[in-house]
N, C-alpha and C positions, 0 to 999 in steps of 0.2 A: 271288479268283475274278473272272473277267471273262467276260461272255457277250453275245451278240447275240440280239435277239429282234425278230420282226416287230412293227411298231407296232399293227397290227390285233389280233394275238394278245395283246399286252400290255394293250390296252384291254379285250378280251373277258375276260381273266383278272382284271381289276380292278386291274392293276398290282401293286406289291409289297404284301405284307401290312402294313398300317399299324402293327400291334402289334410288328413285328420291325424293330428298328433295328440294322443291321449283323448279323453272325453268324447266318446261317441264312436270310436272305431269298432267297438264290440257290437253295437246296435247296427251299424252300417254293414258289417260282415255277416251278421245273422240274417238281416233283411235280404241281402243278396243271396245267401244260402237258401232261404225260403223260395225266392224267385227262381232259383235254378232247379228247384224240385227236391232239394235235400231236406232232411228232417232236422229240426232244431228242438232240443229238449232243454227246458229250464229246470234246474234243481236248486231251489232257494236254500235248502238245508245243507248244501255242500259247503265245506270249508277249504280254504287254501291259504298259503302263506308265501309271500314274496321273500326273496333273499337278496341281500346286497344292493347293488347299484340302482335298481329301479326304485326301491324305497327311498334311497338317498336323493335321487333325482326328483322324485315327487315331493319329498319334504322340502327341498330347496325351492321348488316351484310354488309350493303352497304359501310362501311368504306374501304373495300378491294375489289374494283370493278374488279380488274384483277382476283382475285380468283373466284368471282362470274361468270365472263365471262368464265373462264375455266370450272367451274362446269356446266354451261348451255350448253357448247359445248359437254362435256362428255355425258350429258343426252340426248341431241339432237341426237347425232350419235348412241348411244346405242338404243334409241327408234326406229330409222329408221331401224337399222339392226335387232332388235328384232321383229318388227311388220310387216316388209315387207314379203309377201308370198314367199314360197320356190321357185316357178317358176320365180319370178321377182328378187329375191335377186342376182343372177349372173349378172344381168344387173345393178341393183341399186348400188351394192357395188363398182364396178369400177367407176361408175359415181360419187359416194360420194367421193371417193379418189381423182379423177381427179379434181372435183370442189373445194375440200378442198385445194389442192395444188395451184390451180389458185388463190383462195382467199388468201392464205398465201403470194404468190408473190405480189398480189395487195396490201395487207396490208403492206408489207415491202417497196414497192415502195412509198406508201403514208406515210411511217414513223410510222405506227401503229404497233409497235413491240409486244405490249401486245396482240393485236388481233391475230397476226400471231402465237404467242406462244399458245394462247387459242385454236385456230383451230388445230394446230399440236398436242397439248395435247389431245384434244378430239379424234382425229384420232388414235393416238398411244394408247389411253386408251382402244381401242377395243381389242387389243391383250391380255392383262392380264384379261380383262373382258369377255373373250369368254365363260367361264364356266357359268357365270351369264346370259349371252345372250342366251346360249343354254337352260338354265332352263326357262327363260322367254318365249322363242319360244315354248317350250313344254307346258307351261301353256296356252299360247295364242291359240295353236292348238285346245285345248279343247273348247275354246270359239267361234271359227270361225264357223259362220253359213252363212256368205256371202262370195262369191268368191272374191279373191283379186282384180280382175279387176273392180268389182263394187265399192269397197272402193276407188280405185285409181281414178275412174271417179268423185268422190266427192271431191278429193283433187285438190289443185291449180296445174296447169300444169307448168312444168319447175322448175327452181330454184327461189323461192321467193326472196332470198337474191340478186341474180343478177338482177332481175327485179327492185328491190328497188334501187340498185346502178345506173342502167341506168335511172330510172325515176328521181332520185334526182341529177344526174350529172349536173354540171354547165359548159356550154360551153362558152368559152371566145372568142369573135370574134377577128380575127387577123387583 
């Protein structure tokens, strides 16, 4: 991902979430921008190119794709729990848990053990990370200028992952 952000907005939002290194920092920042009332525009047709050290660092890190997958899951789940509004959290958290277990079962059935472990690891990382999540929620509360339901209206409905699975599923005629 590549994005541009006004310097004053970046400072107001507190920059990137320090607990997220790679994998999800863009989603977290954009979600917080939405909550603060800023406009976020997605341009899927745009192209960008990295130079030098960032590409080299990512290439070196990509050697252990299972560890990266686990890290991405931890960040994804912590972001959802940290940034979802207080009224919606009692609905979103059980759905997150349910869909995670369904995804784990699907991964096991397909023989994707590393994926199942990554999803479970992300889910179970919420328990020891509760202190960090509470601190993030407190910081975010100060930024919130837009009600949660307005932010939700800008998000994709349902589970993006399940929509992707259904869209790419290959049906074999019998």
